[in-house]
Each structure stands twice: as C-alpha cells, then as structure tokens.
DOFIMI-181978 format. One line per field, with one value per residue: residue in one letter; x negated, y negated, z negated of N, C-alpha, C, O in turn. Coordinates in steps of 0.2 Angstrom, whole numbers. Each point is the difference from the previous one (the first is absolute). Layout:
! residues N
aa a  ...
n_X X  ...
n_Y Y  ...
n_Z Z  ...
ca_X X  ...
ca_Y Y  ...
ca_Z Z  ...
c_X X  ...
c_Y Y  ...
c_Z Z  ...
o_X X  ...
o_Y Y  ...
o_Z Z  ...
This chain:
! residues 346
aa m  n  l  e  e  l  t  k  e  l  a  v  i  q  d  e  i  l  t  k  i  k  a  s  e  a  i  p  q  l  n  d  i  k  v  a  y  l  s  k  k  g  p  l  k  d  l  q  t  k  l  p  t  l  k  p  e  e  k  i  t  f  g  q  k  i  n  a  a  k  s  t  i  q  s  a  y  d  k  r  q  e  e  l  h  l  q  e  v  n  l  r  k  d  k  n  w  i  d  v  t  i  p  g  k  k  i  s  i  g  h  l  h  p  i  t  q  l  r  r  e  a  e  n  i  f  m  n  m  g  f  e  i  v  e  p  r  s  i  d  t  d  y  n  v  f  e  a  l  n  i  p  v  g  h  p  a  r  d  m  w  d  t  f  w  t  t  n  g  y  i  p  i  t  h  t  s  a  m  q  h  t  i  l  k  e  h  d  l  p  v  r  a  i  v  p  g  r  c  f  r  q  e  a  t  d  a  t  h  e  h  t  f  y  q  i  e  g  v  y  v  d  k  n  i  t  l  s  d  l  i  g  t  l  k  t  f  l  s  a  f  y  d  r  d  v  q  l  r  i  q  p  s  y  f  p  f  v  e  p  g  l  e  i  m  i  d  c  a  i  c  k  g  k  e  g  y  c  s  t  c  r  g  k  r  w  i  e  l  v  p  a  g  p  i  h  p  n  v  l  t  m  a  g  i  d  p  n  e  y  s  g  f  a  w  g  m  g  l  d  r  l  v  m  i  k  y  g  i  e  d  l  r  w  f  h  s  g  d  l  r  f  l  q  q  f
n_X 79  -9  8  -2  3  11  3  -3  7  9  -1  0  9  6  -4  4  11  2  -3  7  8  -2  0  11  -3  6  3  -7  -9  1  0  -11  -4  3  -6  -10  1  1  -8  6  -7  6  -9  1  -3  -11  -4  1  -8  -7  4  0  -10  3  -5  10  -1  -3  9  7  -2  1  11  3  -3  7  10  -1  0  10  6  -3  3  11  2  -3  8  9  -1  0  10  5  -2  5  10  1  -1  9  8  -1  2  11  4  -3  7  10  -10  9  -6  5  -9  -1  -7  10  4  -9  8  -1  -2  8  -4  5  6  -11  -1  -2  -11  -8  1  -4  -11  -4  0  -8  -10  -1  -3  -11  -4  2  -10  6  3  -7  8  -11  2  2  11  -6  8  2  10  2  -3  8  6  2  -9  10  4  2  9  -9  6  -3  9  6  -4  8  9  -8  5  4  -3  10  0  2  -11  -2  4  -9  8  3  11  -5  -7  -6  -6  -9  -3  -6  -11  -7  -3  -9  -9  4  7  -11  -8  1  -7  0  -9  2  -10  4  -11  6  -11  3  -1  -6  -2  4  -9  2  -4  11  -2  -7  9  -6  11  -4  8  -2  8  -2  9  -3  6  0  1  -6  -5  5  10  0  -1  9  7  -3  2  10  4  -2  7  10  2  -1  11  6  -7  9  -11  8  0  2  2  -3  11  -3  10  0  -4  -10  5  -11  -6  3  -9  6  -4  -7  2  -9  6  -1  4  11  1  -3  -9  -1  -8  9  -4  0  -7  -7  0  8  -4  0  9  -5  8  2  2  -2  9  0  8  -5  -1  -9  -9  -3  -5  -11  -4  0  -11  7  -5  10  3  -2  -4  -9  -1  -9  2  -11  4  -10  8  1  6  11  5  2  8  10  1  4  11  -9  2  3  -10  -5  4  -6  -7  6  -5  -1  -8  5  4  -9  -3  7
n_Y -355  -8  -9  -8  2  -2  -11  -4  2  -7  -10  0  0  -10  -8  1  -3  -10  -3  3  -8  -10  2  -2  10  0  5  9  -3  0  10  3  -5  5  9  -1  -4  8  6  10  5  -3  -3  4  11  2  -2  8  7  -5  6  11  2  3  -10  -3  -10  2  2  -8  -8  3  -1  -11  -4  3  -6  -10  1  2  -9  -7  3  -2  -11  -3  2  -6  -9  -1  -1  -10  -7  2  -4  -11  -3  2  -8  -10  0  -1  -10  -6  2  -6  -5  -5  9  -9  -6  -1  6  2  -1  6  -2  1  4  -2  10  3  4  2  1  -9  -4  5  -5  -10  -1  3  -8  -7  3  0  -10  -3  4  -10  -4  8  -11  7  -6  0  10  -9  -2  9  3  5  -4  -10  -1  4  -3  -11  0  4  -8  11  -1  -7  -8  11  2  4  11  3  3  -7  8  -9  -2  -1  -10  -7  1  -11  -1  -2  -5  10  -1  -4  8  -7  -6  7  2  -8  1  7  -3  -7  6  -9  9  1  7  -11  7  -11  6  -10  6  -6  2  8  -4  10  -10  9  -9  1  5  10  -4  2  -8  -8  6  -1  -1  8  -3  10  -7  11  -6  10  -3  11  0  -6  11  5  4  10  10  4  6  11  8  3  7  11  6  2  9  10  -1  9  2  -3  2  6  -1  10  -5  10  0  -7  3  -2  -10  5  -1  1  5  -10  4  -9  5  -7  -2  5  -7  6  9  -2  2  -11  3  8  -4  6  -11  -2  3  -8  -7  -5  -10  5  -5  4  4  8  -3  10  -4  10  -7  -2  10  4  -3  6  10  0  1  11  3  -1  6  4  -8  0  -8  5  -12  5  -11  3  -7  4  -5  3  10  -1  -4  8  7  -3  1  11  1  -4  -11  10  4  3  10  7  -1  0  9  -9  2  5  -4  -5  10  0
n_Z -260  0  0  -8  -11  -3  -2  -11  -9  -1  -5  -11  -6  -1  -7  -10  -3  -3  -10  -9  -2  -5  -11  -1  -4  -9  9  2  6  11  5  2  10  10  3  5  10  8  -4  -1  6  9  5  10  2  1  10  7  -2  8  8  -3  4  10  2  -5  -5  -11  -6  -2  -8  -11  -4  -2  -10  -9  -1  -6  -11  -5  -1  -9  -10  -2  -3  -10  -8  -1  -5  -11  -5  0  -9  -11  -1  -2  -10  -7  0  -5  -11  -2  -1  -9  -9  0  0  5  2  1  -1  -12  6  4  -10  0  7  -11  10  -7  -5  10  -8  -2  -12  -6  -1  -6  -10  -3  -2  -10  -8  1  -5  -11  -4  1  -10  -4  -2  -7  -2  -4  -4  -1  -4  -6  -2  -2  6  -10  -4  -4  -11  -8  -9  -1  -7  -5  -7  2  -6  -3  6  3  6  -8  0  8  -8  3  -5  6  -11  5  -6  8  0  -3  10  -6  6  0  1  9  -2  -7  8  -1  -11  -6  2  -4  -11  0  3  5  1  3  -3  0  -6  -2  -4  4  -2  -9  0  -5  -1  -5  6  1  -6  11  3  -6  -10  2  -8  5  3  9  -1  7  -7  2  4  1  1  4  8  -4  -11  7  1  8  -4  -5  6  5  -7  -4  7  1  -8  -1  7  -4  -6  5  3  -3  8  -6  -4  5  -11  6  -10  0  -2  -8  6  -11  1  0  10  -1  -7  1  6  -2  9  -6  10  -2  -6  -10  -5  -3  -11  -3  7  -7  -6  -3  0  11  8  -3  8  -5  -1  -10  4  -9  6  8  -11  4  6  5  4  -10  4  -5  6  9  -2  -3  11  -2  -1  8  -9  -4  -8  -11  7  -5  0  -4  -4  -1  8  0  -5  -11  -1  0  -10  -8  1  -4  -12  1  -3  -4  -1  -3  -5  9  3  -6  9  10  4  -6  -8  -9  -9  -5  -4  -9
ca_X -3  5  0  -6  -4  2  -1  -7  -2  3  -5  -6  2  1  -7  -4  3  -1  -7  -1  3  -4  -6  1  -3  4  7  1  -2  5  6  -2  0  7  3  -3  2  7  4  3  -5  -5  -1  5  6  -2  2  7  2  -1  5  4  -4  1  6  4  -2  -7  1  2  -6  -5  3  -1  -7  -1  3  -5  -7  1  1  -6  -3  2  -2  -7  -1  2  -5  -6  2  0  -7  -4  3  -3  -7  0  2  -6  -5  1  -1  -7  -2  3  0  1  -1  6  -3  -3  5  3  -2  3  5  0  6  1  3  2  -5  -1  5  6  0  1  6  4  -2  3  8  2  -1  5  7  1  1  7  0  2  -4  4  -4  0  1  -6  1  5  2  -3  4  -2  -7  -3  4  3  -5  -2  -5  4  -4  -4  -4  -7  -2  1  -7  -3  1  -1  6  2  7  3  2  7  0  0  -7  -2  -1  -7  0  6  4  6  6  3  6  5  1  4  7  4  0  3  -5  -7  -3  -7  -1  -6  1  -6  1  -5  0  -4  -2  -4  -7  -6  -1  -6  0  5  6  2  6  5  -1  6  1  6  4  4  5  4  5  5  1  -5  -6  -5  -6  -3  3  -4  -7  1  1  -6  -5  3  -1  -7  -4  2  -3  -7  -1  -4  3  -2  1  2  -2  5  -2  5  0  5  4  6  6  -1  -2  -7  -3  -5  -4  -2  -6  -1  -7  -4  -2  -6  -6  2  -2  -7  -4  -2  5  5  3  7  2  -5  -3  5  3  8  2  7  4  7  3  7  3  7  3  2  7  3  0  6  5  2  2  6  -1  0  -6  1  2  -4  -7  -3  -7  -2  -7  -1  -7  -3  -1  -7  -5  1  -4  -8  -2  0  -5  -7  -2  -2  2  7  1  -1  7  3  -6  2  -6  2  -5  2  6  0  -2  6
ca_Y -4  -5  1  -2  5  6  -2  1  8  2  -2  4  7  0  -1  7  5  -3  1  7  2  -2  4  8  2  6  0  3  -5  -5  3  1  -7  -2  4  -3  -7  -2  5  -2  0  -5  -6  -4  3  -3  -7  0  2  -6  -5  -2  -4  -7  -4  2  -3  3  7  -1  -2  5  5  -2  1  7  2  -3  3  6  -1  -1  6  4  -3  1  7  2  -3  4  7  0  -1  6  5  -1  2  7  2  -2  5  6  -1  1  6  5  -3  5  -1  3  3  6  6  3  7  6  3  8  3  8  4  6  6  4  5  -3  -2  6  3  -3  3  7  0  -3  5  5  -2  1  7  1  2  -6  -1  1  -2  5  -2  0  5  4  6  6  4  -3  0  7  6  0  1  7  1  0  0  6  2  -2  -6  -6  -2  -4  -7  -3  -4  -4  1  -4  3  3  5  -2  1  -5  5  3  0  -3  5  0  -2  4  3  -5  -2  6  1  -6  -3  4  4  1  -5  -2  -5  0  -2  -3  -3  2  6  -1  7  -1  3  -4  -5  1  -3  2  1  -5  2  -3  0  -1  5  -1  7  1  6  0  6  0  7  2  -4  5  -3  -4  -7  -3  -2  -6  -6  -3  -2  -6  -5  -1  -4  -7  -3  -1  -3  5  7  4  7  4  7  2  6  2  -3  3  -5  4  -3  1  7  1  -6  -2  -6  -3  -3  -4  0  -5  -6  -3  4  3  7  0  3  -4  -1  -6  -1  0  7  4  4  6  -3  -1  -3  2  -6  0  6  0  6  1  0  7  1  -1  -7  -2  3  -4  -7  1  0  7  1  3  -5  -5  1  -6  0  -6  -1  -5  -3  -5  -7  -2  4  -3  -6  1  2  -5  -5  3  -1  6  1  -2  -5  -7  -2  -2  -4  -7  -4  -4  1  5  -1  -6  2  3
ca_Z 5  3  7  3  0  4  7  2  1  7  6  0  2  7  3  -1  4  7  1  2  7  6  0  1  6  3  -2  -6  -5  0  -3  -7  -3  0  -5  -7  -2  1  -2  -6  -5  2  -4  2  -4  -7  -1  0  -6  -5  2  -6  -5  2  0  5  6  2  3  7  4  0  4  7  1  1  6  5  0  3  7  3  0  4  7  1  1  7  5  -1  3  8  2  -1  4  7  0  1  7  4  -2  3  7  1  -1  4  6  5  7  4  6  -1  1  -6  -2  4  -4  0  1  -1  6  -2  -1  6  0  2  7  4  -1  5  7  0  0  6  5  -1  2  7  2  -2  -8  -4  -6  -6  -6  -5  -7  -4  -5  2  -4  2  5  7  1  1  1  7  5  -1  -5  -7  -7  -1  7  0  5  -4  -2  5  -1  -7  -1  -6  -2  -5  -6  1  5  7  3  5  5  2  7  3  2  -5  3  5  -1  1  7  3  -2  0  7  5  5  -2  -4  1  -5  -3  -7  -3  -7  -4  -4  -6  -2  -6  3  -1  5  3  7  4  -4  -5  -4  4  7  5  5  5  1  6  0  6  0  5  2  5  -1  0  -3  5  -2  -6  2  5  -4  -3  5  3  -5  -2  6  0  -6  1  7  4  1  -6  1  -6  -2  -5  -4  -5  -7  -4  -4  -1  3  7  2  -4  -2  4  -1  6  0  6  2  -3  5  -1  3  7  1  2  -5  -5  -6  0  -7  0  1  -4  5  2  7  -1  -6  -3  0  -2  -1  3  1  1  -7  -2  0  -6  -1  4  -4  -6  2  3  7  2  4  6  5  0  -2  0  -3  -5  -1  -5  1  -4  3  -2  4  7  0  -1  7  5  -1  -2  -7  -3  -7  -1  -6  3  1  -6  -4  -1  2  6  5  4  2  5  6  4
c_X 5  0  -6  -5  2  -1  -7  -2  3  -5  -6  2  1  -7  -3  3  -2  -8  -1  3  -4  -6  1  -2  3  7  1  -2  5  7  -2  1  8  3  -2  3  7  4  3  -4  -6  1  6  7  -1  2  7  3  0  5  5  -3  1  7  4  -2  -7  1  1  -6  -5  3  -1  -8  -2  2  -4  -6  1  1  -7  -5  2  -1  -7  -1  2  -4  -6  1  0  -7  -4  3  -3  -7  -1  1  -6  -6  1  -1  -7  -3  2  2  1  -1  5  -2  -3  6  2  -3  4  5  0  7  1  3  2  -6  0  5  7  1  1  6  6  -1  3  7  2  -1  5  7  1  1  7  1  3  -5  4  -5  0  1  -7  0  6  1  -5  3  -2  -7  -2  6  4  -5  -3  -6  4  -4  -4  -4  -7  -2  1  -7  -3  1  -1  5  1  7  2  2  7  1  0  -7  -1  -2  -7  -1  6  5  6  6  3  6  6  1  4  7  5  0  3  -6  2  -3  -7  -2  -7  1  -7  0  -6  1  -5  -2  -6  -7  -5  -2  -7  0  6  6  1  6  6  -2  6  1  6  3  4  5  4  4  5  1  -6  -7  -6  -7  -4  3  -4  -7  0  2  -6  -5  2  -2  -7  -4  2  -3  -8  -2  -5  3  -3  0  1  -3  4  -2  5  -2  6  4  7  6  0  -2  0  -2  -6  -4  -2  -6  -1  -8  -3  -2  -7  -6  2  -2  -7  -3  -2  5  4  3  8  3  -4  -3  5  3  7  1  7  4  7  2  7  2  7  3  3  7  3  1  7  7  2  3  7  0  -1  -7  0  2  -5  -7  -3  -8  -1  -7  -1  -7  -2  -1  -7  -5  0  -4  -7  -3  0  -5  -6  -1  -1  2  7  1  -1  7  3  -5  2  -6  1  -5  2  7  1  -2  5  5
c_Y -5  1  -2  6  6  -2  1  7  2  -2  4  7  0  -1  7  5  -2  2  7  2  -2  4  7  1  6  0  4  -5  -5  2  0  -7  -2  4  -3  -6  -1  5  -2  0  -5  -7  -5  2  -2  -7  -1  1  -6  -6  -1  -5  -8  -3  2  -3  2  7  0  -2  5  6  -1  1  7  3  -2  4  7  0  -2  6  5  -2  2  8  2  -2  5  7  0  -1  7  5  -1  2  8  2  -1  5  7  0  0  7  5  -3  5  -3  3  3  7  6  3  7  5  3  8  2  7  3  7  5  4  6  -2  -1  7  4  -3  2  7  0  -2  6  5  -2  0  7  2  2  -6  1  1  -1  5  -3  1  6  4  6  6  4  -3  0  7  5  0  1  7  1  0  0  6  2  -2  -6  -7  -3  -4  -8  -2  -5  -4  2  -5  3  3  4  -2  0  -6  4  2  0  -3  5  1  -3  4  3  -5  -2  5  0  -6  -3  5  3  -2  -6  -1  -5  0  -4  -3  -2  2  6  0  8  -1  3  -5  -4  1  -3  2  1  -6  2  -3  -1  -1  6  -2  7  -1  6  -1  7  -1  8  1  -4  5  -3  -5  -7  -3  -2  -6  -6  -3  -2  -7  -6  -2  -3  -7  -3  -2  -3  4  6  5  8  3  7  2  6  2  -2  3  -6  3  -2  0  8  0  -7  -1  -6  -3  -4  -4  -1  -6  -5  -3  4  3  7  1  4  -5  -1  -7  -1  0  7  5  6  6  -2  0  -2  2  -6  0  7  0  7  0  1  7  1  -1  -7  -2  3  -4  -7  1  1  7  1  4  -4  -5  2  -7  0  -6  0  -5  -3  -5  -7  -2  3  -3  -6  1  2  -5  -5  2  -2  7  1  -3  -5  -7  -3  -3  -4  -7  -4  -4  0  6  -1  -5  3  2  -6
c_Z 3  8  4  0  4  7  2  1  6  5  0  3  8  4  0  5  8  2  2  6  6  1  2  7  3  -3  -6  -6  -1  -4  -7  -4  -1  -6  -7  -2  1  -3  -7  -6  1  -4  1  -5  -8  -1  0  -7  -5  1  -6  -5  2  -1  6  7  2  3  7  4  0  5  8  2  1  7  6  1  3  7  3  0  5  8  1  1  7  5  0  3  7  3  0  5  7  0  1  7  5  -1  4  8  2  0  5  7  5  7  4  7  0  2  -6  -1  4  -5  1  1  -1  6  -3  -1  6  0  2  7  4  -2  5  7  1  1  7  6  -1  2  7  3  -2  -7  -3  -6  -6  -6  -5  -7  -3  -5  2  -5  2  6  7  1  2  2  7  5  0  -4  -7  -6  -1  7  -1  4  -3  -2  6  -1  -7  -1  -6  -2  -5  -6  1  6  7  3  5  6  2  7  3  2  -5  3  5  -1  0  7  4  -2  1  8  5  5  7  -4  2  -5  -2  -7  -2  -7  -4  -4  -6  -2  -5  3  -3  6  3  7  4  -4  -4  -3  4  7  5  4  4  1  7  0  7  1  6  3  5  -1  -1  -3  5  -1  -5  3  5  -4  -4  4  3  -6  -1  6  0  -6  0  7  4  1  -5  2  -7  0  -6  -3  -5  -7  -4  -4  -1  4  8  1  7  -1  5  -2  6  0  6  1  -3  5  -1  3  7  1  1  -6  -5  -6  1  -7  0  0  -4  5  3  7  0  -7  -2  -1  -2  -1  3  1  1  -7  -2  0  -7  -2  4  -4  -6  2  3  7  2  4  6  6  1  -2  0  -2  -4  0  -6  1  -5  3  -2  5  7  0  0  7  5  0  -2  -8  -4  -8  -1  -5  3  0  -6  -4  -1  2  7  6  5  3  6  7  5  1
o_X 6  -4  -2  -4  -5  -2  -2  -4  -3  -1  -3  -4  -2  0  -4  -4  -1  -1  -4  -2  -1  -3  -5  1  -1  2  4  3  1  2  5  2  1  4  3  1  3  6  -2  1  -5  4  2  3  5  3  3  5  3  0  2  4  -1  5  -3  -1  -1  -4  -3  -2  -3  -5  -2  -1  -5  -4  -1  -3  -4  -3  -1  -3  -4  -2  -2  -4  -3  -2  -3  -4  -2  -2  -4  -4  -1  -3  -4  -3  -2  -3  -4  -2  -2  -4  -3  5  -4  2  0  3  -1  5  -4  -3  6  -2  1  4  -4  3  -2  -5  5  2  4  5  4  2  4  5  3  3  5  5  3  4  5  2  2  5  -2  -3  5  -6  6  0  -4  -5  5  -4  -3  -4  -2  -2  -5  -1  0  3  -6  -4  0  -6  3  -4  -2  -5  -3  -1  -6  -4  3  0  -2  4  -4  1  2  5  1  -5  3  -5  -4  -5  5  5  5  6  5  5  5  6  5  4  6  5  0  -5  6  2  -4  3  -3  4  -4  5  -4  6  -4  4  -3  -2  0  0  -5  5  1  5  -4  4  6  -5  5  -5  4  -3  2  -2  2  -3  3  -3  -2  -3  1  0  -3  -4  -2  -2  -4  -3  -1  -3  -4  -2  -2  -5  -4  -2  -2  -6  -5  5  -5  6  -3  -1  1  -2  4  -6  4  -4  3  4  5  -3  5  1  -4  2  -3  -1  3  -4  3  -3  -2  -4  -4  -2  -2  3  -1  6  -3  3  3  5  2  -1  -2  3  3  -3  5  -2  2  0  4  -3  3  -2  3  4  6  5  3  5  6  3  3  5  -4  0  -4  0  -1  -1  3  -2  4  -4  5  -5  4  -5  -3  -5  -5  -4  -4  -5  -5  -3  -5  -6  4  0  2  5  3  1  4  2  -2  0  1  2  -2  1  4  0  -1  5
o_Y 2  4  3  2  3  5  2  2  5  4  2  3  4  4  2  3  4  2  2  5  4  1  4  -3  2  -3  -3  0  -3  -4  -1  0  -3  -3  0  -1  -4  0  -6  -3  -1  -1  -4  -5  -2  -2  -4  -2  0  -5  -6  -3  -4  4  2  3  0  1  3  3  1  3  4  2  1  4  3  1  2  4  3  1  3  5  2  2  4  3  2  4  5  3  2  4  4  2  2  4  4  2  3  4  3  2  5  1  5  -6  6  4  3  -1  0  3  -1  2  2  -1  4  -3  1  0  1  2  3  1  0  4  4  1  1  4  2  1  2  3  1  1  6  3  -6  5  -3  2  3  -6  5  3  -2  1  0  3  4  1  1  3  5  0  1  4  -5  0  6  5  -6  -3  -4  -6  -3  -4  3  -6  3  1  -2  7  5  2  4  0  -2  4  -4  0  1  -1  3  2  -1  0  2  -1  -1  2  1  -4  6  -3  -2  -5  5  -6  6  -4  4  -4  4  2  -4  4  -5  6  -6  3  0  -4  -4  3  -4  5  3  -3  1  3  -5  4  -5  5  -5  5  -5  4  -5  -1  5  -6  -4  -5  -6  -6  -4  -6  -6  -5  -4  -5  -6  -4  -4  -6  -5  0  -3  2  3  2  -1  3  -4  5  -4  -1  4  -4  2  4  -2  3  0  -5  4  -4  3  -4  2  1  -5  1  -4  -3  2  2  6  0  -6  1  -5  5  1  1  6  5  4  4  -3  1  -1  -4  -3  5  -5  5  -5  3  4  -5  -2  -2  -4  -4  -2  -3  -5  -1  4  -3  0  2  -3  4  -5  6  -4  5  -3  3  -4  0  -3  -3  0  -1  -4  -2  -1  -3  -4  -1  4  6  -6  -4  -5  -6  -5  -1  -3  -6  3  0  0  1  0  -4  1  2
o_Z 1  3  5  5  4  4  6  4  3  5  5  4  3  5  5  4  4  6  4  3  4  5  1  5  6  -6  -4  -5  -6  -4  -4  -6  -6  -4  -5  -6  -4  1  -2  -5  -3  -4  -4  -2  -3  -5  -3  -2  -6  -3  -1  -4  -3  -1  5  5  6  4  4  5  6  3  4  5  5  3  5  5  4  4  6  5  3  4  5  4  3  5  5  3  3  5  5  3  4  5  3  3  4  5  2  3  5  4  2  3  0  2  1  3  5  -3  -5  4  1  -6  5  -4  3  5  -6  3  3  6  4  4  5  4  3  4  5  4  2  4  5  3  3  5  1  -2  1  -2  -1  0  -2  -1  2  -1  2  -4  5  4  5  6  4  5  3  6  2  1  -3  1  1  -1  -1  -1  2  -1  -2  3  -5  1  -5  4  -4  0  -4  3  4  -4  4  0  1  3  -3  2  1  -2  3  5  3  2  3  4  1  1  -1  1  2  0  0  1  0  -1  -2  -2  2  -1  0  -1  0  -2  -1  5  -4  1  5  3  -2  2  -1  1  -3  3  -1  4  1  -1  2  -1  0  -3  4  5  -3  -1  -2  2  0  -2  -1  2  1  -1  0  2  0  -1  2  1  -2  1  3  -3  1  3  -5  5  -5  3  -2  -1  2  -4  5  1  3  -4  4  2  1  -4  4  -5  6  -4  0  5  4  4  4  6  2  -6  1  1  2  -2  -5  -4  0  -2  3  3  5  -4  3  -4  -5  4  -1  -2  -2  -5  4  -2  -1  -3  -3  0  -1  -5  3  4  -3  6  5  6  6  -4  2  -1  0  1  -2  -4  -2  4  5  2  3  5  3  2  4  5  -1  -1  1  -2  1  0  -4  -1  0  -6  -5  -1  5  6  6  6  4  5  6  4
C-alpha cells in the first residue's frame, strides 16, 4: 500500500474510533473501546507494521500522521471519560440525596453484661468491707481444686462436683475455692479476700444449671474468728447488694472444707412470706443462696496455719444466682443466650 492509501485507511479508523468514543454510555464500555483500538493488537498497530513498505520520507510523514491520530483519539477518550464520570456522580447524587435536617439514626451503644455489672458492684461492697480481690486461675491442679480443700483422691465428696479434666491431668476449676489454699499459703495473716471468677462443670444445661457459671469465693482468717463474724459479714454484704435489710436463715449442710457446713438462706423479697405459690422461692419463703462455714482445721494445716491459733470462715456464693434473684430472672440460660432483647434491659 502506498502513502495515500494508508492515509485514507488511517482516517477511516480514526473516525470509527471517535464515533464509538462519543457514543459510549459508561466508563467500562469506553475502556473496552480503548483496548480494542489502541492495544498492540488494534488496527492502529497494524498500520504501523506497514511503515517498512514506504519510502524513507513517507515513513516520517505517515508516522507523524499516526501519532497525531493517537493524540486526537486520546484527547477524545479523556474528554468522554470525564463526561461519563460526571454523569455517574450526578446520578449518585440524585439517587442518594441527603436531607441534612433529618435526625440521624440512633447509634446502638454496647454496655456491660448484667453479670459483669453486678460482679463489679459486689466487688465494691466487699472492698469497702476491707476485702481484697484475687483473680482465680481458669485451670488448676487437682491438689488446689480438691486435695488442699480436705477432699483427697477417692473421697466420695468428689462426686458433688461434675469435673472436667484435661488430657494432662489439670482441671478447669469447678469452684473458685480452688484459690483458697494459694491465698492462705501466700498471704500474710490476717487475710480477707474474695475470688470472683468463672467455674466449669460437666452438667446438663437447664433453667438453674450451666456448664459455665460464676462464683464469688470468700476467705477470712484471723485470730478469734467466730461463726457470728461469718453471719455478720454475709448479712452486711447481702443487705448492701439487695439494698434492703436482708433476713438470714441458717441450716446445716456438708462441705468438706468447712466445719460445720452451713447453707445461708435469705428471705424471699418477692412473696415476703405470704401464703401462696411463689416462682422465686418455690413457696418455701426462703432462698438458699450461700454455702459457707468455718474453715476446716485440715485446710488451715495444709496451708501452714496453726488452727489452734487462727480460725476463719469461707463461702462460695453463685454470682449468677445472686443476679437472678436481684432481677427476678427464672432461667439461667438467658445470661449466655446473647439475645439483645434480654441483655439491653440492664
């Protein structure tokens, strides 16, 4: 092909490209046109491959015409791209028009779980009573969980706890009492401490049982500590926690690490002792709440404390139970449900 024929073909291709650029209706379509005509496999590249067939002076002339065509096409492409971009912006404005005078959406703000809220409240009450807070271990040894609490291997009392075991013999703590031996052994006397934390038991889940629950262990050891000190301490705490003058009822029970074992009960604030069925106390008028008692001499001895010189008491109250009674919640499973309709009430 001679210079004249190549020039005519170049003009046809340029007009075709410019027409398609002008007719494009979206940026992706415009980009496809650019790729089709200006890529290494496009028609302009084909024309460039024919330059060797021309005379030297014609090569220069035709090369300049190709470059001019490319420049014209690129300018048209840039202009159309800007136009299409502006169209998209205007379209989005029309679709997403915002009235700044309309009140904004209510932002959902998280808050503490009810158990966490009342755990902190309980901690504050005990700290005001002179107790320090000790964090429990989530996993502990058989010795701390059982043996140091007067529950040796093979003791039938171990059946009271449905225990998880790890493959290497450790125990996800079944009660926060697992910290009692460590506290008595490592703290200077006298000692007043509480241990709020999670416990784990291999129990079937129902309205009053969970495999994971919370306890607050209490330990108080000093000289001349009596049962009246235990009763006074728990009455003071429970009255402050429930914001009323709580009445206590004490009945005997059995726990290997205290002697004697006691079950501390409080008067039902729902039925107030009136006749008729009460879903909270099940018609008993009293609610079992805190297992407690004077610390067994064997427990003190294993911690290196002379039981003839020192005495003390301990308890292991269920925090979940405290919260359920405070708010009148009948099913323990609500706490672990993750249901915002329930949790947002607190």
